[in-house]
C-alpha positions as CSV (number, residue, x, y, z in Angstrom):
1,M,119.4,78.2,105.3
2,S,120.4,74.7,104.2
3,W,117.6,72.2,103.7
4,N,117.3,68.5,102.9
5,K,115.3,67.7,99.8
6,D,113.9,64.3,101.0
7,E,113.0,65.8,104.4
8,Y,111.2,68.7,102.7
9,L,109.2,66.5,100.4
10,N,108.2,64.4,103.4
11,Q,107.0,67.5,105.2
12,I,104.9,68.5,102.2
13,S,103.4,65.0,102.1
14,E,102.6,65.1,105.8
15,A,100.8,68.5,105.5
16,V,98.9,67.3,102.4
17,S,97.8,64.1,104.2
18,Y,96.6,66.1,107.2
19,L,94.5,68.4,105.0
20,E,93.2,65.7,102.6
21,N,91.7,63.9,105.5
22,K,89.7,66.9,106.5
23,L,88.7,68.3,103.0
24,K,85.5,66.7,101.6
25,N,86.1,67.9,98.1
26,K,89.4,68.8,96.3
27,P,90.0,72.5,96.3
28,Q,90.2,74.0,92.8
29,I,91.7,77.4,93.4
30,G,94.3,78.8,95.8
31,V,94.2,82.3,97.2
32,V,96.8,84.3,99.1
33,L,95.6,87.4,101.0
34,G,98.0,90.1,101.8
35,T,98.3,92.9,104.4
36,G,94.9,94.3,105.4
37,L,93.2,92.4,102.7
38,G,91.2,89.7,104.5
39,A,87.6,90.8,103.7
40,L,87.3,88.2,100.9
41,I,87.0,85.7,103.7
42,A,83.5,87.1,104.5
43,E,82.4,86.1,101.0
44,I,83.5,82.5,101.4
45,E,81.0,79.9,102.5
46,I,83.5,78.4,105.0
47,I,83.5,74.7,105.4
48,E,86.7,74.3,107.5
49,Q,89.4,76.6,108.8
50,F,92.8,75.6,110.1
51,E,95.2,77.6,112.2
52,Y,98.7,77.4,110.7
53,K,100.1,76.2,113.9
54,N,98.0,73.1,113.7
55,I,99.0,72.1,110.1
56,P,102.2,70.0,110.1
57,H,105.3,72.0,109.1
58,F,103.4,75.2,108.4
59,S,105.2,78.3,109.7
60,I,103.5,80.9,111.9
61,S,102.7,84.3,110.6
62,T,104.3,86.9,112.9
63,V,102.7,90.0,111.3
64,D,99.8,91.5,113.3
65,S,97.6,92.1,110.2
66,H,97.9,88.5,109.1
67,A,95.4,86.2,110.8
68,G,97.4,83.0,110.2
69,K,94.6,80.7,109.0
70,L,94.0,78.5,106.1
71,I,90.3,78.8,105.0
72,Y,88.5,76.0,103.0
73,G,85.2,76.7,101.5
74,L,83.0,77.7,98.5
75,L,83.4,80.9,96.6
76,G,81.7,81.6,93.3
77,G,80.6,77.9,93.2
78,K,84.1,76.6,93.5
79,Y,86.1,75.0,96.3
80,I,89.0,77.3,97.3
81,L,91.8,77.2,99.8
82,A,92.7,80.7,101.0
83,M,95.7,81.8,103.0
84,Q,94.6,84.5,105.5
85,G,98.1,85.8,105.9
86,R,101.4,84.8,104.4
87,F,105.0,84.3,105.4
88,H,107.7,86.9,104.5
89,Y,111.5,86.8,104.1
90,Y,111.9,89.6,106.6
91,E,110.2,87.4,109.3
92,G,113.3,85.3,109.2
93,Y,111.8,82.4,107.2
94,S,113.7,80.7,104.4
95,M,112.4,80.7,100.9
96,T,111.4,77.0,101.1
97,Q,109.3,77.8,104.2
98,I,107.7,80.8,102.5
99,V,106.5,78.7,99.5
100,F,105.7,75.6,101.5
101,P,101.9,76.3,101.4
102,I,102.0,76.8,97.6
103,R,103.7,73.4,97.2
104,V,101.0,71.9,99.5
105,M,98.2,73.6,97.5
106,Y,99.6,72.1,94.3
107,Q,99.8,68.6,95.8
108,L,96.2,69.0,96.8
109,G,95.2,69.5,93.2
110,I,95.2,73.3,92.8
111,K,96.4,74.5,89.5
112,T,95.3,78.2,89.7
113,L,96.7,80.7,92.3
114,L,95.3,84.1,93.0
115,I,97.6,86.5,95.0
116,S,97.0,89.9,96.6
117,N,99.4,92.2,98.3
118,A,99.8,95.8,99.6
119,S,102.5,97.9,97.9
120,G,103.9,101.3,97.6
121,G,103.3,103.2,94.4
122,L,106.4,104.3,92.4
123,N,104.6,105.3,89.2
124,P,103.6,109.0,89.4
125,Q,100.4,108.2,87.5
126,F,99.2,105.8,90.2
127,S,97.4,107.0,93.3
128,K,96.9,105.7,96.8
129,G,94.0,103.2,96.9
130,D,94.5,102.1,93.2
131,L,94.5,98.5,92.3
132,M,97.3,97.3,90.0
133,I,97.3,94.0,88.2
134,M,100.8,92.6,88.1
135,D,101.9,91.7,84.6
136,D,105.6,91.3,85.4
137,H,108.0,91.6,88.3
138,I,111.6,92.2,89.4
139,N,113.0,90.1,92.2
140,L,115.3,92.1,94.4
141,I,114.8,90.2,97.6
142,G,118.2,88.6,97.2
143,D,117.0,85.0,97.3
144,N,115.0,82.5,95.3
145,P,112.9,79.5,96.4
146,L,114.4,77.3,93.7
147,I,118.0,77.6,95.0
148,G,119.3,74.2,96.1
149,Q,118.4,70.8,94.9
150,N,115.6,70.9,92.3
151,L,112.3,69.2,93.1
152,D,112.1,67.3,89.9
153,Q,108.6,66.0,90.5
154,F,107.4,69.6,90.7
155,G,109.1,71.2,87.8
156,P,112.3,71.8,85.7
157,R,115.7,73.0,87.0
158,F,115.4,76.1,84.9
159,P,111.7,77.2,84.6
160,D,110.7,79.7,81.9
161,M,109.5,83.0,83.3
162,S,108.4,84.7,80.1
163,E,104.8,84.7,81.4
164,P,105.0,84.9,85.2
165,Y,101.4,86.0,85.4
166,S,98.7,84.4,83.2
167,K,97.7,86.6,80.3
168,N,94.3,84.8,80.2
169,L,93.6,85.7,83.9
170,I,94.8,89.3,83.4
171,K,92.4,89.7,80.5
172,L,89.6,88.1,82.6
173,A,90.3,90.6,85.4
174,E,90.4,93.5,83.0
175,D,87.0,92.5,81.6
176,I,85.5,92.2,85.1
177,A,86.9,95.6,86.1
178,L,85.4,97.2,83.0
179,D,82.0,95.5,83.6
180,N,82.0,96.8,87.2
181,K,83.5,100.3,86.5
182,I,86.5,99.5,88.7
183,K,89.6,101.6,87.9
184,I,92.5,99.3,87.3
185,Q,96.2,99.9,86.7
186,K,98.6,97.4,85.3
187,G,102.4,97.2,85.8
188,V,105.6,95.8,87.2
189,Y,106.0,94.9,90.9
190,V,109.4,94.8,92.5
191,A,110.0,92.9,95.7
192,V,112.7,93.8,98.3
193,S,113.5,92.0,101.5
194,G,112.3,94.7,104.0
195,P,111.1,95.1,106.7
196,N,112.1,98.8,106.5
197,L,110.5,101.0,103.9
198,E,112.8,102.3,101.3
199,T,114.9,105.5,101.2
200,R,114.3,108.3,98.7
201,A,117.4,107.1,96.7
202,E,116.1,103.6,96.7
203,Y,112.7,104.7,95.4
204,R,114.5,106.6,92.6
205,F,116.5,103.5,91.8
206,L,113.5,101.1,91.7
207,R,111.6,103.5,89.5
208,A,114.5,103.8,87.1
209,A,114.7,100.0,87.0
210,G,111.2,99.9,85.6
211,A,109.1,99.1,88.7
212,D,105.6,100.6,89.2
213,T,105.1,99.4,92.7
214,V,107.3,98.0,95.5
215,G,106.5,95.4,98.2
216,M,108.0,92.6,100.3
217,S,106.2,89.5,99.1
218,T,104.4,87.6,96.3
219,I,107.4,86.9,94.0
220,P,108.6,83.8,95.9
221,E,105.1,82.4,95.8
222,N,104.9,83.2,92.1
223,I,108.2,81.6,91.3
224,A,107.3,78.4,93.1
225,A,103.9,78.3,91.4
226,V,105.3,78.9,87.9
227,H,107.9,76.2,88.6
228,M,105.0,73.8,89.1
229,G,103.1,75.0,86.0
230,M,100.3,76.8,87.9
231,D,98.4,79.7,86.4
232,V,99.0,82.8,88.5
233,F,97.1,86.1,88.9
234,A,98.4,88.7,91.2
235,I,97.0,92.1,92.2
236,S,98.4,94.9,94.4
237,V,96.6,97.5,96.4
238,I,98.7,100.7,96.4
239,T,98.6,101.8,100.0
240,D,101.1,104.7,99.9
241,E,102.8,106.9,97.4
242,C,106.6,106.6,97.2
243,F,107.5,109.7,95.2
244,P,111.0,110.7,96.5
245,D,110.6,114.5,95.9
246,A,107.4,114.6,98.0
247,L,108.0,111.8,100.4
248,T,106.2,111.8,103.8
249,K,106.5,109.5,106.7
250,V,104.1,106.6,106.6
251,E,102.9,104.4,109.5
252,L,101.7,100.7,109.2
253,S,98.3,101.7,110.5
254,E,97.9,104.1,107.5
255,I,98.9,101.3,105.1
256,I,96.3,98.9,106.6
257,E,93.6,101.6,106.6
258,T,94.2,102.3,102.9
259,A,94.1,98.6,102.1
260,R,90.8,98.2,103.9
261,K,89.2,101.1,102.0
262,A,90.2,99.5,98.8
263,E,89.0,96.0,99.9
264,P,85.4,96.2,98.4
265,K,86.8,96.7,94.9
266,L,89.4,94.0,95.4
267,T,86.9,91.6,96.9
268,L,84.4,92.0,94.0
269,L,87.2,91.5,91.5
270,M,88.6,88.4,93.1
271,K,85.1,86.9,93.7
272,E,84.2,87.4,90.0
273,I,87.5,85.9,88.8
274,V,86.9,82.8,90.8
275,K,83.3,82.6,89.5
276,R,84.4,82.9,85.9
277,I,87.4,80.6,85.8
278,D,86.7,77.4,84.0
279,T,88.8,74.9,86.1
280,E,87.7,72.0,83.9
281,N,88.7,73.3,80.4
282,G,91.2,76.0,81.0
283,L,90.8,79.6,82.1
284,G,87.9,82.0,81.7
């Protein structure tokens, strides 16, 4: 989809102005909540919430399990802005639309982004319900949010991706998991366009390529955030096992149910990460 740079920047400014007028304090941390992973909202001391349809130029989430609200409030003593539902490439949105909220978050002063998603497990050592910290990724969506005119005021034409996920935030999460006896995995996430789940041959290919889990989101948000110099942490709930020689049919309801069962662990982890991040002097 073609887009106009100046028009896009104006749209970002209009969304930022709309939110700035309603936020009493600047948000410090941004959060993106994936499929079936909305329980963290219950932990937030909500100050304001905005339906996407009411925010200038925000897209509308069309996935049933995504509430489509931007939540502003206090968590762990910090002001956060949480996306209760995200936008996906398979919904027909362009990459610039998908990362629009991340651009807005940055303009509002957010420098740290925490992302969650649901994914299928490719690594045979992983089990359904496990949490996997993303320490790298493979983009097979077939598109990139930085294609087109570069937004020079946000970042360079060719951003470095040697550390797509903050090593400091990963270490912080691992320490929290250890303190709370939460089993944690760490690995590589691959994103595909979707919306269909993959074939047995595709699962074999993705595993051979070095991926530990597969999903349909997160990487565009990460690329845009890294482009702007944000510190990013991402975690994936493994909701189904994608082992080609023992593959069984899976329904969306099962994926959501598995994600909800894993939510208490994820919620505790995310809450503690927010609490321990030092937004004034760097990371925890």
